[in-house]
N, C-alpha and C positions, 0 to 999 in steps of 0.2 A: 116732780122736777129733777131737771135734767144735772145728773154727776158728771162733771168734767174732770178729769186727768193729762193735765198739757205736759207735753215734754218740756224737758229745761230748754230755755232759748237757745238758740243754736243759728248767730250771725251769719256766717256761711251758708248755711241751707237756705236763709229766709232770702240772702243775696240771688242765690241760684233762684228759686221760686217766685223772686221778683224780675228775675232777669227776661222771661218769656220764652227760656228754653226747654222747661219741661213742656207748653203746649205745645213747641214747634215736633218735640222728639215723638207724644203723642200721633202728632198727625203722619208723622214720616214714618214713624214702627207700626202703624194703626193698630195698637191695643198699649197693654200693661207693658211696664217695665219696671226695671228697678236702677238705680244709679248706685254708683259708687265713688269714693272719697278715698284712694290712696294715700291722700297728705293725712289723712285723720288716722290711719292705719299705722304709718312713718311714726308721728308723734306718740301713737300711744307706744309702740315697741321701744322706742327711745324712754318712757318714763318707766318704762318696767328694767331697763338696764340702769337707768340712774340709781333706781331702789337698788339694785344688786352691788351699784359702785360703793353707793353713800355708807351702805352699812359693810364695806369692805368682805364680800363675799364673792367668790368665784363663783360663776353661774353662765347657764345659758337658756337662752329664752328659744321653745321650740314652737311654730305656730299649729294650733291644732286645725288643720285642714276640714275636718268635718262641719266645721261652724259654716263654712261660705264656701260653694263651688268655683267662683271666680279664681281665673287663672291671674287677676292683677293682682291678689295678694300675695301669691306664690312667687312672683316676680318680685316683688318688693322685697319680700323675705332673701330673694336671692342676689339682690344687689346689695342688700344689707348685712350679708352675710350671716343671716339668724336662719334656725333650724325649721324643721316641722315635722309636726305628729304625724304619721297616715296608719290607715289603719286596714288598707285593702290594697289590693297587686294595683288595681287603677290609680289611686291615689298616689302610690310610690310613684308609678310610673309618668304621672303627671307633673306630680314635684321634680324627678328628675328632667323629664323634657321642659322643663320652664327655669333650669339652670342651677338648683341645689344638687349641692352635689352627696354625694352619698353618706359620707360619714356627718353629714348635718341633718341626716333623717333618723327619728326614732319611730320605731313602728309598735303601735300599739293594738289593742282588741283582744280578743281572746280567743283560745283554739285557731291559729293561723292557719292557713292552706300550706301546703308543702310547695307549692311554686312562689307564693310570696316568701316563706322564710327560704329559701333558696336565693331569690334574687335578692334579698335584704342582707344576706349572709354576703354576697360576691358584691354587692356594692358598699362595704363597709358600713351599713346604717347599725345602728343600735335599736336591740332586739328584747323588748320587755316581755318577758317568758311567765305567763301563768299557769300554767301548770306540767306535773312531771313529764306526763308521756309528750308533752310540747318541748322541751329541754331535750328528750330524749331524741325524738326526730332531727332537732337540731343537732346536736351532738353526731347522729350517723349521716349527716351530709356530708358531700364532699365537695365543699364549697370553693377551695383552694386557697383561703385563709381563715384563720382564727375567726369565730362568731363572737361579735361583739354582745354580750347579754347583761340586761339587765332584772334581776329577779323580785317578781312582785309580791308583795307582803300581802296576805288577808287582813281585812281592817277587823281589830278583835271588837272594837265598839261600835260596828256595823253587821251583825251577827247576819242580818239577810243578805248581803254583799255576795255575789257571785262569781267575783273576782280574787285572785290572789291566792298564793299559796303559804297554808296552816302553818304551826311551828315543825310539826311533824314532817310536812313534806317540803319545808325549808330547808331544815338539816338535812335531809336528802339529797336536794337539788343542789347544796353546799357541796357535797360529798363527790356528787357524781361529777361536779365543775373542776373540784382540786383533783380528781383523778382523770380529768379529760386532755391535761396536760396542754400542749398548744394547739388541740382542737378550738379550745374555748377561752376568749378573754373575758372574766366575769366581773363586771365594772363597777359593781353595785346594786340597789336596789331600787323599788319604787312603789309604790300605794295608788289606787284608786278609791277616794272616798266623797261620796255622795254629800249634797249641802254647800254651805257657803261659811261656816265658820272658821274663825281664825284659830282657836285654841287646840280642836283635835288635830289641826292641820301640824300645828306645830308639836303637838303630843307626840304624834307617829311618825314625824321627821326624824326629831328626837330618837326615839325606838331607831330608825334607820341608820342612822349616824354610831350608835353603839353596834348594829349590828356589821357595820362595815370594818368596826374597827376589830370584830370578831372573826370576821372572814379573811382577815389580813394575814392573821397567825397560822392559816391554811395557807398561807402563798398566795391568797387571790388579789387581784389589784383592788379592787373593792374602794374607788377613790369619788364615787359621786352616786349622788339619792335623785330621784326625780318626786319630787311632791304634786303632779300632774296640772289638772287645771282648777276649776272652781273658785275664780276670782270674780266676784259678782262686778255687776254692770248698775251706776246710778241712771235712772233713765228720768223719774220725778223729782217735788221737788218732797221733803219732808211732811209737811203740813196736808199738801195736797192728797199724799199716798194715807196718813192718818185719816183722813175724813173720808175717803173714798170707802176703808176697807171698814170702817165704824155706820155708815150710812148704806151702801149698799146690799141690794135684796132684791126679789124677783121682781118688784116692780120697775126696776131698773134696768129691766130684759125683755126682748121679743119674747113674744109667748110665756112671760113669766118663768124663764128657766132661772133656775137657782145654781150659784156659786157659791163654795166654800173659801173662807178666804186662805185656807192652807191650799186650795187649788191653784193660784196665782204665783207665777213668779214675783220674787219680790223686787219689785220695781223700784224702791227706795232703797238703796244701803248706804247708811252713813258713814263708812270705809268701802271703798269701791276699787276695783281696777288694782293698778300699780300699789295706791294707797294700801290695801288689802294686804299686796306683799311685804310692806314696809310692815306691816302687823304683827305679821306671822315671824318676820325674822326677829323681831325688839320680844315676840313670847318668848315665856319660858317654858320648855317642854318639862309636864308632870309639874308645871307653877310653880316650880324653885329652882335654884342654880344659877347658872348662866344663861344668856340669852340663846336663842337658836342659833343666832348670826354668830354669836362666841364660840358655840360649840361645832359649828362647822369650821372656821377658821381654827381652833385648837388643832382639830381631826384632820387638817386637810382636807378636808370633801367640798366637791365641787357639786352646787345646787342645779338642778333644771328643773325647768318649770313650761307647762304646756297650754297657755290661755288660749282660749278661742274667743267666744264672745268679748272678752276684756278687751282684745286687740281691735276689733272690731266697733268697738263703743262710736257711735257718731259717724261711722265711716260708710254709711249707705242708708237709703228709704227706697221704700217700695210706692208708684203712680199706678192707680188705677182709675182710666176714663170713666166718667157717670154714664150710665147706657141707660138709667130709666127712671123714674119715681113713680110711687102711688103712696097714695094718702090710707091710714087707718085712723080710726078711734085714738085721737089723743096722740100719735106719733105717723110717720113715714117710713115707707120701706124702698130707701136709693139700691138699684144694683145696677153692680160695677160689672165691667167689659174683664172677666178675670173672675177667679174662683179661690175660694177660702184654703187650697191647697198650695197656695203662693202665700202663708202667711200660717206658718207650720202652728203656731200653738194652739189654732183651735182645733186642731188633731188630735189634741193631749188634753180633752175635755176640760179645755183651759178659756182663756180669753188674752190675745195681746190687746193690753191695757192703754197704753197713752195714746192720746188723743188723733182722729187723724186728722191733716189738716186741708180744708176746700181752698180750692185757686180756680176761681171763675174765669171764662173766656175774658172777663170784660173786668179787669179786678177791682175791688175796692165797692163791686156793687154793693146798694142798699138792700135791704130787707128786713122784716122779722125772723126773730129767732126760729127753728126749725128743728125738732126734736123726731131724728128717724135711728133706723137700724142700717146695717150694710149688708146686703144680701151679692152672692158670685152669681152668674150668668149658666149655673146648671141647673138641672131640673131635681136637685136634691134638695130637700124640706131643710136641711141641717147645713147646707153651706151658705154661712154666713161669717162674712169677714169680723163681723164688729155685731154681737148680739146685744150689746147695751145699746141704748137709744141716744146717741151722740148729741149736743147741742150744737147744732152749725149753726152760725151767723147768717144765713138765708139760705132760705129754698135751694137745694141742688138743684142745676139743670144738666139736661143732656151735653156732653163736651164739656164741663168741667171734671177738673182733676181732683182725686182723694190724694192724697201724697201721707202713708204711713210711714212715721218719722221712726229713725233709727232702728232699719230690721236687720241690717247685714249681720248680725250674730245669731244663726241659726234659725231665722224666720223664713227667708227668701228662697230656700231650695230644700230643704230637709226635708219637705214632703210633697213636692211640685209633684205634677202627673198631667199629662196633655189629656187628662176628659174629655168625652165630648170631640175628640180630636181637636181642641182647641189648642193653639200652639205655646209653649213654656215663656213666657215673658223674658226678651232680652235682657243681659246687663250693659248697662254703658258705664262708662268711665267718664267721669268728670276732673279735666283739672283747669287751672285757670293761669291764663297768660297776661299778665299784669290784672287789671279789672274785667278779663272780658273770660266765661269760661269757655274752654273748649270740649269736646267730647269724643269719643271713637267706642264702638262696641268690644267686648272685652271679648280677649280670644281664647 
């Protein structure tokens, strides 16, 4: 029996699918592509800002650029005055080139290259320092202006983390910052925390507020903290997700492939996106005393956050033309123009689970339900976009399109590669002029 997991209804995407535009684009572009909806990005950004305002917390949202390489979203940040989180010299240059000011950038990542540190410092970007040697290299630079620094705190609750300064190194970093005088402006603290749970983020954020108060006694400004990202996205309904996790097993996948429930991203989250931020702000660090929002207000500390996937929720999908279909005992194998390198979850020993949507060239085509996995066009046996046997409403045909919904966050280009000399799928930006969708290639 087929196991379904449909994405949440999306009327805007349905209008685009029904318009015939995607088939025109597939014909004109000659292969797979991704489409982007920047208006959704704008709405998600506004929701995060509203959560900060409603909690009466001073805050700043930085888009984690690593979640999607498209220029369109960075352009939206520049237009809206939002920040961008970058982790390489290429990302920094791209953000600057699309209009984001240097002081609106936060530079993260471990062991940053000296050239990245130099350009970031000269542009006035905020730099999250991850180690003592990195701090010293930054202090030794002659950048012509004070380097703006956050000290990244090692998360004690995650002893396997490779990020951050432990207690001894944090104490030494504070000493060096205080001794450096005008060479550095130590603005506060940051952390990198894995997972999506609310309380651990509130707990560690509360600790960082106390660290700010202690650092001020040494003459450091220490007036902001960054809690990074980790705001979940809710892709599917709760009942569908629970049913899927309970029922899924090797028989639902091509080749009897086995996935443990823990291998999957949590595709349903009861508290997601900006609502997760609201929950963090309402939580009590350590489980007692004032809420995190109250502590931030009392201490005069600004909250910085770096969402990626959550700002891209429903802001784009991936489209693959059907290139061939063959039958196996009890199910089929659909091969698409493209590879699983354009759907990154498959390359983390996992599966992108929301059901792809079949768009026939003749919409509304009747047929018998047809179960099939979805393979890529490469000669690798493991190149499957979907190992699961999807319950398609009819047998796909060459020229039909498979639309994977809501892939803008981390799926589209984390692992893309021109394997077999296949070109990377282009990104198409779609907006609306009245009821008519318009498009352009992402610059």
